[in-house]
C-alpha positions in Angstrom: 98.0 -26.4 -8.8 96.0 -29.0 -7.0 95.9 -31.2 -3.9 95.6 -34.9 -3.5 94.1 -36.4 -0.4 93.0 -39.9 0.4 89.5 -39.4 1.8 86.6 -37.5 0.4 85.9 -34.5 2.5 89.3 -34.3 4.2 90.2 -31.1 2.4 87.3 -29.0 3.8 87.9 -26.4 6.5 85.9 -27.2 9.6 83.5 -24.3 9.2 82.6 -25.4 5.7 82.8 -29.2 6.3 79.9 -29.1 8.8 77.6 -27.2 6.5 78.5 -29.2 3.5 77.9 -32.5 5.3 74.4 -31.3 6.1 73.9 -30.6 2.4 75.6 -33.5 0.6 77.7 -36.5 1.2 77.0 -36.7 4.9 78.2 -40.3 5.1 81.6 -39.6 3.7 82.3 -36.2 5.2 81.8 -37.5 8.7 85.0 -39.5 8.2 87.1 -36.4 7.7 89.2 -34.7 10.3 91.0 -31.5 10.6 94.3 -33.3 10.8 93.8 -34.9 7.4 93.3 -31.4 6.0 96.6 -30.3 7.4 98.5 -33.4 6.2 97.0 -33.0 2.7 98.1 -29.4 2.4 101.7 -30.5 3.4 101.6 -33.0 0.6 100.3 -30.6 -2.1 101.2 -31.6 -5.6 103.8 -29.3 -7.2 103.4 -27.9 -10.7 106.7 -28.1 -12.5 110.4 -27.6 -11.6 110.1 -24.0 -12.6 107.4 -23.2 -10.0 107.3 -23.5 -6.3 104.4 -25.0 -4.3 101.5 -22.5 -4.3 100.5 -20.8 -1.0 97.1 -19.6 0.1 96.5 -16.2 -1.5 94.5 -13.4 0.0 91.0 -13.0 -1.3 90.5 -10.1 -3.7 87.6 -7.7 -3.6 84.2 -9.2 -2.7 83.1 -8.4 -6.3 83.0 -11.5 -8.5 83.9 -9.5 -11.6 87.5 -9.4 -12.8 89.4 -6.3 -12.0 89.0 -3.4 -14.3 91.2 -3.9 -17.4 91.7 -7.5 -16.1 93.7 -10.1 -17.8 92.7 -13.2 -19.8 91.1 -15.5 -17.2 88.2 -17.2 -18.9 84.7 -16.5 -17.5 82.4 -19.2 -16.2 80.2 -20.9 -18.9 76.5 -20.5 -18.5 75.6 -24.2 -18.3 73.7 -26.5 -15.9 75.6 -29.7 -16.3 77.9 -30.5 -13.4 80.4 -32.5 -15.3 80.7 -30.0 -18.2 81.1 -27.1 -15.8 83.7 -29.0 -13.7 85.7 -29.7 -16.9 85.6 -26.0 -17.8 86.6 -25.0 -14.2 89.5 -27.3 -14.2 90.8 -25.9 -17.5 90.5 -22.4 -16.0 92.5 -23.4 -12.9 95.2 -25.0 -15.1 95.5 -22.0 -17.4 97.3 -18.8 -16.7 99.5 -16.2 -18.5 101.8 -14.0 -16.3 102.7 -12.0 -19.4 99.2 -10.4 -19.6 97.6 -11.0 -16.2 98.5 -9.7 -12.8 98.3 -11.7 -9.6 95.2 -9.7 -8.5 93.5 -10.1 -11.9 94.1 -13.8 -11.9 92.5 -14.1 -8.5 89.5 -11.9 -9.4 89.0 -14.0 -12.6 89.0 -17.2 -10.5 86.6 -15.7 -8.0 84.1 -15.0 -10.7 83.5 -18.7 -10.9 82.5 -19.0 -7.3 79.0 -19.7 -5.9 77.1 -16.7 -4.5 76.0 -18.9 -1.5 78.6 -18.0 1.0 77.6 -20.8 3.4 78.8 -23.4 0.9 81.6 -21.6 -1.1 85.1 -22.3 0.1 87.2 -19.6 -1.6 90.2 -20.4 0.4 90.6 -23.9 -1.2 90.3 -22.3 -4.7 92.6 -19.3 -4.1 95.2 -21.7 -2.6 95.8 -23.0 -6.1 97.5 -19.7 -6.9 101.2 -18.9 -6.2 101.8 -16.1 -3.8 102.4 -12.6 -5.3 106.2 -12.9 -5.0 106.3 -16.1 -6.9 103.8 -14.8 -9.5 106.2 -11.9 -10.1 109.1 -14.2 -10.6 107.1 -16.3 -13.0 106.2 -13.1 -14.9 109.9 -12.3 -15.1 110.3 -15.6 -17.0 107.1 -14.9 -19.1 105.6 -18.1 -17.8 102.2 -19.2 -19.1 100.2 -22.4 -19.2 97.5 -24.0 -21.2 95.3 -26.9 -20.4 93.8 -29.9 -22.2 91.0 -31.7 -20.4 90.6 -35.4 -21.0 87.5 -36.3 -19.2 85.3 -35.7 -16.1 83.2 -38.1 -14.0 81.4 -38.5 -10.7 83.7 -40.3 -8.3 82.6 -43.7 -7.1 82.4 -42.5 -3.5 80.1 -39.7 -4.5 77.8 -41.9 -6.5 77.6 -44.4 -3.7 76.7 -41.7 -1.2 74.1 -40.3 -3.5 72.6 -43.7 -4.0 72.3 -44.2 -0.3 70.9 -40.8 0.4 69.4 -39.4 -2.8 67.5 -36.7 -1.0 70.7 -35.1 0.3 71.5 -33.6 -3.1 68.4 -31.5 -3.1 69.5 -29.5 0.0 72.3 -27.6 -1.9 72.7 -29.4 -5.3 76.4 -29.7 -4.8 78.1 -32.4 -6.9 81.6 -33.9 -6.7 83.3 -34.2 -10.1 86.8 -35.5 -10.9 88.5 -34.1 -13.9 91.7 -35.3 -15.6 93.8 -33.6 -18.2 97.2 -32.2 -19.0 98.8 -28.8 -18.2 101.4 -27.5 -20.6 103.7 -24.8 -19.3 106.1 -22.5 -21.3 108.5 -19.8 -20.3 111.3 -17.6 -21.7 114.1 -18.9 -23.9 111.9 -21.8 -25.2 111.6 -23.4 -21.8 108.6 -25.6 -21.2 107.1 -28.9 -20.1 103.8 -30.8 -19.6 102.3 -32.7 -16.7 99.2 -34.8 -16.2 96.6 -33.3 -13.9 93.7 -34.6 -11.9 91.4 -32.6 -9.6 88.1 -33.2 -7.8 85.9 -30.2 -7.7 82.7 -29.5 -5.8 80.3 -27.6 -8.1 76.8 -26.3 -7.4 74.1 -26.7 -10.1 70.7 -25.8 -8.8 67.7 -26.5 -11.1 67.1 -23.8 -13.6 70.3 -22.1 -12.7 73.8 -22.0 -14.1 76.5 -24.0 -12.3 79.1 -22.4 -10.1 82.3 -23.5 -8.3 82.1 -24.4 -4.6 85.5 -25.7 -3.7 88.5 -27.8 -4.6 87.7 -31.1 -3.1 90.1 -34.0 -2.2 90.8 -36.7 -4.7 88.6 -39.8 -4.2 88.5 -43.2 -5.7 87.4 -43.1 -9.4 
């Protein structure tokens, strides 16, 4: 459920990219182009042979609380460390259970992790990690569910270099890029299953004296 692109910032929609560049990583985001975004989405990494490539899902209710009687999507931890939060967010994105959670409940649970600052949050990049409702229904027919094991998280080299060159930029929005690696284990009916290594770069917002929140799924950058 994640994308892999070659340049940091290439995965941002134009309306978000301009604002984000003003807030953080201006040097790198200036290199991005809309065409890179489109190519990256075409080359989206697939999950397993039992699932199709996810498509962009519709945004649920504007409320950030899971739907009433919602499923088992983990809520965001109340922490202020960007790396720790990104690791928890990646585990959330790689974990699902179609046996107990509806498509709408999964989306609502994911949205609860998002920043309240709409000028920075890119819900489209996060909801795009979800299969569409039809595929989710087929997965549910097979009782498909997945768990995640996170190996590590770190600031990408490109982010650290940009931060070193423009240290004051981070104070505009306190948005950090964090790359997380791990493994997703998927199981389905009749003892079917498999596992796959995962890696995703997340943009997370951690303002001083505030809990972190998810901003977007960012492209993969050099470690």
